[in-house]
C-alpha positions in Angstrom: 0.0 0.1 -0.1 1.2 3.4 -0.8 0.9 6.7 1.3 -0.9 9.7 0.1 1.0 12.6 1.4 -1.9 15.1 2.0 -3.5 12.5 4.3 -2.8 10.6 7.6 -4.1 7.3 6.3 -2.7 4.5 4.4 -3.8 4.2 1.0 -6.3 1.4 0.5 -7.2 0.5 -3.0 -11.0 0.0 -3.4 -10.6 -3.5 -4.9 -9.5 -4.4 -1.6 -12.3 -2.5 0.3 -14.5 -4.7 -1.5 -12.6 -8.0 -0.6 -12.8 -7.1 2.9 -16.6 -6.3 2.8 -17.5 -9.2 0.8 -15.8 -11.5 3.5 -17.5 -9.9 6.6 -20.7 -10.2 4.9 -20.5 -13.4 2.8 -18.2 -15.5 4.9 -20.0 -18.7 6.0 -23.6 -16.8 5.9 -25.5 -20.0 5.7 -23.1 -22.1 7.7 -25.1 -22.1 10.8 -29.1 -22.6 11.5 -31.9 -20.3 11.3 -31.8 -18.8 14.7 -34.8 -19.2 17.2 -36.5 -15.8 18.3 -36.6 -12.8 15.7 -34.8 -14.3 12.6 -37.0 -17.4 12.8 -40.0 -15.1 13.1 -39.5 -13.3 10.1 -38.1 -16.2 7.9 -41.2 -17.9 8.7 -43.1 -14.9 7.7 -41.5 -14.6 4.5 -42.0 -18.4 3.7 -45.9 -18.1 4.5 -46.2 -15.1 2.5 -44.5 -17.0 -0.7 -46.3 -20.1 -0.3 -49.8 -18.9 0.8 -51.4 -18.3 -2.3 -53.4 -15.6 -0.8 -52.5 -12.1 -2.1 -54.1 -10.5 1.3 -50.8 -12.2 3.1 -48.5 -9.7 1.0 -50.7 -7.1 2.7 -51.2 -8.5 5.8 -48.4 -10.8 6.9 -48.8 -14.1 8.8 -46.8 -15.5 11.5 -47.7 -19.4 12.1 -51.0 -19.1 10.5 -51.9 -16.1 12.4 -52.3 -12.4 11.2 -48.9 -10.4 12.3 -49.2 -6.4 11.8 -46.3 -5.3 13.9 -44.0 -4.2 11.1 -44.1 -3.0 7.5 -43.8 -5.6 4.8 -40.4 -4.5 3.1 -38.2 -7.0 4.8 -40.8 -9.8 4.0 -41.2 -8.9 0.1 -37.7 -8.8 -0.2 -37.0 -12.3 1.6 -40.0 -14.0 0.3 -38.7 -12.8 -3.4 -35.3 -14.1 -2.5 -36.8 -17.5 -1.6 -38.7 -17.6 -4.8 -35.4 -17.1 -6.8 -32.8 -19.0 -4.7 -34.9 -21.4 -2.4 -35.2 -21.4 1.4 -31.7 -22.1 2.4 -30.3 -20.4 5.3 -27.9 -18.5 3.5 -30.7 -17.0 1.4 -32.5 -16.2 4.7 -30.0 -13.9 5.4 -29.7 -12.3 2.0 -31.5 -9.2 2.4 -29.7 -7.9 5.5 -26.3 -9.0 3.8 -27.2 -6.8 0.7 -28.3 -4.1 2.8 -24.9 -4.1 4.6 -23.1 -4.0 1.1 -25.7 -1.1 0.2 -24.3 0.9 3.0 -20.5 0.6 2.0 -21.6 1.5 -1.5 -23.3 4.7 -0.1 -20.1 5.3 2.3 -17.9 5.2 -0.8 -20.2 7.4 -2.8 -20.7 9.8 -0.3 -17.2 10.2 0.7 -16.5 10.9 -3.5 -18.9 13.7 -2.9 -17.1 15.3 -0.3 -13.5 14.7 -1.9 -12.6 12.5 1.2 -12.2 9.4 -0.6 -9.3 7.9 1.5 -11.1 8.6 4.8 -14.4 7.0 3.0 -12.4 3.6 2.3 -11.3 3.6 5.7 -14.8 4.2 6.9 -16.2 1.4 4.7 -13.9 -0.9 6.4 -14.6 0.6 9.9 -18.3 0.0 9.2 -18.4 -3.3 7.9 -15.8 -4.8 10.1 -17.6 -3.4 13.3 -18.9 -6.2 15.7 -22.4 -4.9 15.7 -22.5 -4.8 11.9 -21.0 -8.2 11.8 -23.8 -9.7 13.6 -26.7 -7.4 12.2 -25.4 -8.0 8.6 -25.8 -11.8 8.7 -29.2 -12.2 10.9 -32.5 -11.6 9.6 -34.1 -8.6 11.1 -35.4 -5.3 9.9 -32.8 -3.1 11.1 -30.1 -3.7 8.5 -32.5 -2.8 5.9 -33.5 0.3 7.4 -30.1 1.3 8.1 -29.2 1.6 4.4 -32.5 3.4 3.5 -32.2 5.8 6.2 -28.5 6.4 5.8 -28.9 7.3 2.0 -31.8 9.4 2.9 -29.6 11.6 5.3 -26.8 11.5 3.3 -28.8 12.9 0.0 -30.5 15.3 2.6 -27.1 16.7 3.6 -26.0 17.2 -0.1 -29.4 18.8 -0.9 -29.1 21.2 1.8 -25.7 22.0 0.8 -26.0 22.1 -3.2 -29.8 23.0 -3.3 -30.2 20.2 -6.0 -33.4 18.9 -6.4 -32.4 15.7 -7.7 -30.6 15.1 -4.0 -34.1 15.9 -2.6 -36.0 13.5 -4.5 -33.6 10.6 -3.8 -33.6 11.4 -0.1 -37.4 11.4 0.1 -37.4 8.1 -2.4 -35.0 6.4 0.5 -37.2 7.9 3.2 -40.3 6.4 1.7 -38.2 2.7 1.8 -37.1 3.4 5.2 -40.7 3.7 6.4 -41.7 0.4 4.5 -38.4 -1.2 6.2 -39.4 -0.4 9.8 -42.1 2.1 10.3 -42.6 5.7 11.4 -39.2 5.6 13.9 -37.3 6.2 10.3 -39.1 9.6 9.7 -38.4 10.4 13.6 -34.7 9.5 13.1 -34.7 11.5 9.7 -36.1 14.8 10.9 -34.1 14.8 14.2 -30.9 14.4 12.3 -31.5 16.8 9.7 -33.9 19.3 12.0 -30.8 19.1 14.4 -28.0 19.9 11.8 -30.1 22.6 10.2 -30.8 24.1 13.9 -26.8 24.1 14.6 -25.5 25.1 11.5 -27.9 27.8 10.4 -26.0 31.2 10.9 -29.4 33.3 11.8 -32.9 32.4 12.6 -34.1 33.7 9.2 -31.4 31.3 7.5 -32.7 28.3 9.8 -36.2 28.9 8.6 -35.2 29.3 4.9 -33.4 26.1 5.1 -36.3 24.6 6.8 -38.8 25.7 4.1 -36.4 23.6 1.2 -38.3 20.6 2.0 -41.6 21.7 1.4 -41.1 20.9 -2.1 -44.3 19.6 -3.3 -42.3 17.5 -5.7 -40.4 15.7 -3.3 -43.3 15.1 -0.8 -45.0 13.6 -3.6 -42.3 11.3 -4.4 -42.4 10.2 -0.6 -46.1 9.6 -0.9 -46.3 7.6 -4.1 -43.8 5.3 -2.7 -45.0 5.0 0.9 -49.0 5.3 0.9 -50.1 2.5 -1.1 -49.3 -0.2 1.2 -50.6 1.5 4.4 -53.8 2.4 2.4 -54.1 -1.4 1.3 -53.5 -2.7 4.7 -56.1 -0.2 6.4 -58.6 -1.4 3.9 -57.8 -5.4 4.3 -57.7 -5.4 8.1 -60.1 -2.9 9.9 -57.9 -3.0 13.2 -54.8 -2.1 11.6 -54.9 1.7 11.8 -55.1 1.5 15.7 -52.6 -1.6 16.0 -50.0 -0.1 14.0 -50.1 3.7 14.4 -51.1 3.6 17.9 -50.3 0.7 19.5 -47.1 -0.4 17.9 -45.5 3.3 17.4 -46.9 5.7 20.0 -47.5 3.3 22.9 -44.3 1.4 22.5 -42.4 4.8 22.7 -44.5 5.4 26.2 -43.7 1.9 27.2 -47.5 1.1 27.3 -47.8 -1.3 24.1 -50.0 -4.3 24.7 -48.1 -6.9 25.3 -45.1 -5.6 26.9 -42.4 -7.9 25.3 -39.4 -5.5 25.4 -36.7 -4.3 27.3 -36.7 -1.2 29.2 -33.1 -0.1 30.1 -31.4 2.9 32.2 -30.6 6.1 30.2 -27.4 4.9 29.8 -28.2 1.5 28.0 -26.7 2.5 24.9 -23.2 4.1 25.6 -21.3 0.8 26.3 -23.3 -0.9 23.4 -22.1 1.8 20.9 -18.5 0.7 22.3 -19.0 -2.7 21.4 -20.8 -2.2 17.9 -17.9 -0.5 16.7 -15.5 -2.5 18.2 -12.4 -2.6 17.7 -12.3 0.5 16.2 -13.9 2.2 19.0 -10.7 1.4 21.1 -9.1 4.2 18.7 -10.8 6.8 20.7 -8.6 7.4 23.7 -5.8 7.8 21.0 -8.0 10.8 19.3 -8.8 12.1 22.6 -4.9 12.5 23.6 -4.1 13.7 20.2 -3.1 17.3 19.9 -2.4 17.3 15.8 -4.3 19.6 13.5 -7.6 20.8 13.5 -10.6 19.4 12.2 -10.5 19.9 8.0 -14.6 20.6 7.9 -16.2 21.3 11.1 -19.6 21.6 9.3 -19.3 18.1 8.0 -18.4 16.7 11.6 -21.4 18.9 13.0 -23.5 16.6 10.6 -22.0 13.4 11.7 -22.5 14.6 15.1 -26.1 14.8 14.5 -26.6 11.6 12.6 -25.3 9.3 15.8 -26.2 11.7 18.4 -29.6 12.7 17.7 -31.0 8.9 17.3 -28.9 7.7 20.1 -31.1 10.2 22.5 -34.2 9.3 20.8 -33.3 5.6 21.8 -32.2 6.4 25.0 -35.2 8.4 26.2 -37.7 5.6 24.7 -39.1 3.0 26.9 -38.4 0.3 24.4 -35.0 -0.6 24.1 -32.7 -3.0 22.1 -29.1 -3.7 21.3 -29.9 -3.9 17.6 -31.3 -0.5 17.3 -28.0 0.8 17.2 -27.3 -0.2 13.9 -28.7 2.3 12.3 -26.3 5.0 13.6 -23.4 2.9 12.5 -22.6 4.0 9.0 -22.1 7.9 9.7 -20.8 7.0 13.2 -17.9 5.0 11.3 -17.5 8.0 8.8 -16.8 10.5 11.3 -14.5 8.0 13.5 -12.4 7.5 10.2 -12.2 11.0 9.5 -11.2 11.9 13.0 -8.5 9.3 12.6 -7.7 10.9 9.0 -7.4 14.4 10.5 -5.9 14.2 13.8 -3.4 11.1 14.2 0.0 11.2 12.6 1.3 7.7 10.7 3.7 6.3 13.1 2.6 7.8 16.5 2.8 5.9 19.4 -0.9 6.2 20.5 -1.5 4.0 17.7 -0.9 0.8 19.7 -3.6 1.7 22.3 -6.4 -0.4 20.5 -4.1 -3.2 20.6 -2.6 -3.2 23.9 -6.2 -3.1 25.3 -7.5 -6.0 23.2 -4.4 -8.2 24.4 -5.3 -7.1 28.0 -8.7 -8.0 27.7 -8.2 -11.4 26.0 -5.6 -12.0 28.8 -7.8 -11.6 31.5 -10.3 -14.0 29.8 -7.7 -16.4 29.2 -6.5 -16.0 32.9 -10.0 -16.3 34.0 -10.4 -19.8 31.9 -7.6 -21.3 33.6 -8.8 -20.4 37.1 -12.5 -21.1 37.0 -14.5 -24.3 36.7 -16.5 -22.8 33.9 -19.2 -25.4 34.5 -21.4 -23.7 31.6 -19.1 -25.2 29.2 -19.2 -28.5 30.2 -20.4 -31.0 27.3 -20.0 -28.4 24.4 -17.7 -29.3 21.7 -16.5 -26.6 19.3 -14.6 -27.6 16.2 -13.7 -31.1 17.8 -12.3 -29.9 20.9 -14.0 -28.9 24.2 -15.4 -25.6 24.6 -13.0 -24.4 27.3 -10.3 -25.2 25.2 -11.4 -23.7 22.1 -12.4 -20.5 23.9 -8.6 -20.8 25.8 -7.0 -21.0 22.2 -9.1 -18.3 20.5 -7.9 -15.9 23.3 -4.4 -16.7 22.8 -4.8 -16.3 19.0 -6.6 -13.1 19.4 -3.9 -11.5 22.0 -1.1 -12.4 19.3 -3.1 -10.9 16.7 -3.7 -7.8 18.7 -0.2 -7.2 19.5 1.0 -7.8 16.0 -1.7 -5.5 14.9 -0.4 -2.7 17.4 3.3 -3.2 16.0 2.1 -3.0 12.3 -0.2 0.2 13.3 2.9 1.7 15.1 5.8 1.1 13.1 4.5 0.3 9.5 3.1 3.7 7.6 1.9 1.6 4.6 -0.5 -0.6 6.6 -0.6 1.9 9.5 -4.2 1.8 11.5 -5.8 -0.4 8.7 -3.7 -3.3 10.5 -6.5 -3.6 13.1 -8.7 -5.2 10.7 -7.0 -8.5 11.4 -8.8 -8.5 14.8 -12.4 -8.6 13.2 -11.0 -11.1 10.5 -9.9 -13.7 12.9 -12.8 -13.3 15.0 -15.3 -14.0 12.4 -14.4 -17.7 11.9 -14.1 -18.0 15.7 -17.9 -16.7 16.0 -19.1 -18.8 13.5 -17.8 -22.0 14.9 -19.0 -21.4 18.2 -22.7 -20.5 16.4 -22.7 -24.0 14.9 -21.6 -25.6 17.9 -24.9 -24.0 19.6 -27.2 -25.3 17.0 -29.0 -27.0 19.5 -29.7 -24.2 21.9 -30.0 -21.9 19.1 -32.6 -23.4 16.7 -34.6 -26.2 16.1 -33.2 -27.5 12.9 -31.4 -30.5 14.7 -34.9 -31.2 16.7 -37.1 -31.1 13.5 -34.5 -33.6 11.8 -34.7 -35.7 15.0 -38.4 -36.0 15.1 -39.2 -36.3 11.1 -36.6 -39.4 11.1 -37.7 -41.2 14.7 -41.5 -40.0 14.5 -42.5 -39.0 11.2 -46.2 -39.6 11.6 -46.5 -37.4 14.8 -47.9 -34.3 15.3 -45.4 -31.5 16.7 -46.9 -29.5 19.4 -45.4 -26.6 21.4 -46.2 -25.7 24.9 -46.6 -22.2 26.2 -43.6 -20.5 24.0 -43.4 -20.0 20.5 -40.3 -17.3 20.2 -37.6 -19.5 21.7 -38.5 -22.3 19.0 -39.6 -19.7 16.1 -37.6 -21.7 13.6 -39.7 -24.8 13.9 -42.5 -23.9 11.4 -39.7 -22.6 9.4 -38.1 -26.1 9.2 -41.3 -28.0 9.2 -42.6 -25.7 6.2 -46.2 -25.3 8.0 -47.5 -23.7 11.3 -47.5 -25.6 14.6 -49.9 -25.8 17.2 -49.4 -24.1 20.7 -51.0 -25.2 24.0 -51.9 -22.5 26.2 -50.0 -20.0 24.0 -47.5 -17.6 26.4 -46.5 -15.7 22.8 -46.3 -12.1 22.8 -45.8 -12.2 18.9 -49.3 -14.4 18.3 -51.1 -12.5 21.0 -52.8 -10.0 18.6 -53.2 -12.8 15.8 -54.8 -14.9 18.0 -57.0 -12.4 19.8 -58.5 -10.9 16.6 -59.5 -14.2 14.6 -60.8 -17.6 15.7 -58.1 -20.2 14.7 -57.1 -23.7 15.4 -53.4 -22.7 16.1 -53.4 -21.7 19.6 -55.3 -24.3 21.6 -56.2 -24.9 25.4 -55.5 -27.9 27.4 -59.0 -29.5 26.7 -58.3 -29.1 23.0 -55.0 -30.6 23.6 -56.0 -33.7 25.4 -58.6 -34.2 23.1 -55.8 -34.5 20.3 -53.9 -36.5 22.1 -56.3 -39.1 23.0 -56.8 -39.3 18.9 -53.0 -39.2 17.7 -49.6 -39.4 18.4 -48.0 -36.2 19.1 -44.4 -35.0 20.0 -44.7 -32.2 22.5 -41.8 -29.6 22.7 -41.5 -28.2 26.2 -38.6 -25.5 27.0 -36.2 -25.8 30.3 -38.2 -22.8 32.4 -41.7 -24.7 31.5 -40.9 -28.4 32.7 -42.3 -27.7 36.6 -45.4 -26.4 35.3 -46.0 -29.2 32.5 -45.6 -31.9 35.1 -48.4 -30.2 37.0 -50.5 -30.8 33.8 -53.5 -33.7 34.1 -52.1 -35.0 30.8 -48.4 -35.1 31.8 -48.7 -38.9 32.9 -49.3 -39.8 29.5 -46.1 -38.5 27.7 -42.7 -39.8 28.3 -39.4 -38.2 27.3 -38.1 -39.0 24.6 -34.7 -36.9 24.3 -33.3 -33.6 24.9 -32.2 -30.9 22.2 -30.6 -28.0 24.1 -32.8 -26.3 26.2 -35.9 -28.1 25.0 -37.2 -31.3 26.1 -39.3 -33.5 23.6 -42.0 -35.7 25.1 -44.2 -38.3 23.0 -47.5 -40.2 24.0 
């Protein structure tokens, strides 16, 4: 790699950026089973949408045979289309978030070129795609990476519109904002206007300038672009399902923010909930912050741009922090522009060869060393019986930590002493971490997915009806692998709550209906660990015998 004398970063060719990006997004994408909880839910919704033969299910999605109106349908549409083209393999399940992540890389490179900061942009793309949080979210079927690519595009085009006053940027911004709305709902509008409004407010020279720049967004053509894309589905959903308007607009958005949504199935953390998680999402690159903090070199090249970047991650962070509903994965929406700001700060303030560049490597080596020491001193009973890559989990963890210590120290030396490699050396840490994480996921398939459970039951008891006891989310991949909805006895499921409440169905059954079923046919009943004691108190428990156990699930048969 060459050194560009006008910047403080090693020259990173664009082909190398794409090799790194494709590696982090594509390597082992289908190597592990569809995960229970969110991924299983959304994979099954998309599968049912495609296989239903009913056009109304493309308007009002269905989960396990029941109406599911919590989120807009764009993710389901795209995933169902992927299933239609490529089949229903695990890598296809994750294709939409993977391509969304690569879309963010495209946007970062494009935006950086518009700003004449191509070198910083290439480094930013690598910081983004190799951050711990993005690695996880780009290979998990959830709404947030799809939201991120469209929200990021809307905000970037909005900034260029304010800067150049070219309407083409306005139209692109509104089109992407409409797609962001279809990706995850009205949170996209709140985040967009919080970011854009905050930037306009803080960068305006006077009150009249503020209102003049605000009025630029009232262009009727831009508004028309937004509604032409976003309105049709909302209108169709209201006409298809009478309760949709209250459920979607009030219960799912307003009451969720206020912490009064029914059912209350989300985590409410402290105001500082997201602060340590931002560091983890940008790991290992967030460990450059101490080096930046102590740097005394050079002023920022473009304070207005850094103000925009600041608004792009700070305003969403404040909104997420005051909301009653909190989740780790919300943070991925701020990662592209946060990565850009971090990369541009490194470019502006850290000289090649400065000793401060060893800080991330030293911190990682220290943390991994502490972990390895703990493994040698503790009993680690929770790892007993788990085999990863043909060795015990404890051994695998220990060897992995030693490898990461060595890689961290090597990266630190290269970042400090090699001006041709520089800070880019720290990409070695996530490069090595990814296969370690994937091997761990594969080893934990029985705990994270029902794929092995379904294979076992279909092989040993092919004629038996599979039924869940109480919970659905912890076994949500089950209908995806069975290729059909499953019955649930006395459901405690939050995700099926409204679908069951709104329409009569034969999916959620009570004890009496289950007893009748068990008297008429053979049944495989799946009970998760925390529900075992309650199951044993049921009057029909004596008629069922334990067949086997997979992960946290016990399989009973009559």
